[in-house]
C-alpha positions, 0 to 999 in steps of 0.5 A: 500500500502506497503512502504519501507524506503531506507537507503542512502549509505552516512549514518553512521552505528551509525545513522542507529543503532539509527534509528533502536533502536528508532523504535523497542522501540515504535512498533512491526511489524505485526506478518506475516510481521515481519517474511517476511520483515525487513524494519526498518522504517515500523512503523514510515512510517505507522504513517506518512501515517495515519496522512496524510490521516487524515489531508487530509480527516478529520474524517474517513467515518462512522463506521471505523470497519464496521459491525462485529461479534466477541468474547471477549477473554472470549467468549462473542459475541460482535458486532459493537454495543459495541461502543454505550456503551461509548461516546468515545472508545479507540481501542488499537490493540495489539499482544501477540508477541509485547513487546511495546504493553504489556509494555503499558497495565498496564497503559492502565488498570489504564486509563480504571478504571479511565475513566470508569465513564467519558464516555470513554472506552478502547477496545483491539483488539488482532491481532494474536488471532482468538479464545476466550480462548487463554491461552497466551493472557489471561495470558498477560491480567491477568499479566498486569491487563489490565482488559478491554474488549479484542476482538479476530480477527474474519474474519469480523474484519480482512477483514476491518480496522484490516486487514489494520494494519501493525504495533502494537500497533496501536490505534484509537478512535471512537465515539458512532457510530463507527466513527473515532475521531482524529488521528490514533496512531502507537506506545506505549505511557505512561499514561501521554501521553495517558491521554492528548490525551484522554482529547483532543479527548473527547472534540471533541465528547462532 
C-alpha cells in the first residue's frame, strides 16, 4: 500500500529543503516510481512501515523470497537454495540508477571478504536488471569491487518480496532457510554501521 507524506502549509521552505536533502542522501526511489511520483518522504515512510510490521509480527513467515529461479549477473542459475550456503545472508537490493546504493558497495565488498569465513554472506539483488550480462551493472560491480554474488530480477523474484520494494537500497537478512532475521533496512549505511548490525543479527541465528 502506497503512502504519501503531506507537507503542512505552516512549514518553512528551509525545513522542507532539509527534509528533502536528508532523504535523497540515504535512498533512491524505485526506478518506475521515481519517474511517476515525487513524494519526498517515500523512503523514510517505507522504513517506518517495515519496522512496524516487524515489531508487530516478529520474524517474517518462512522463506521471505519464496521459491525462485534466477541468474547471477554472470549467468549462473541460482535458486532459493543459495541461502543454505551461509548461516546468515545479507540481501542488499540495489539499482544501477541509485547513487546511495553504489556509494555503499565498496564497503559492502570489504564486509563480504571479511565475513566470508564467519558464516555470513552478502547477496545483491539488482532491481532494474532482468538479464545476466548487463554491461552497466557489471561495470558498477567491477568499479566498486563489490565482488559478491549479484542476482538479476527474474519474474519469480519480482512477483514476491522484490516486487514489494519501493525504495533502494533496501536490505534484509535471512537465515539458512530463507527466513527473515531482524529488521528490514531502507537506506545506505557505512561499514561501521553495517558491521554492528551484522554482529547483532548473527547472534540471533547462532
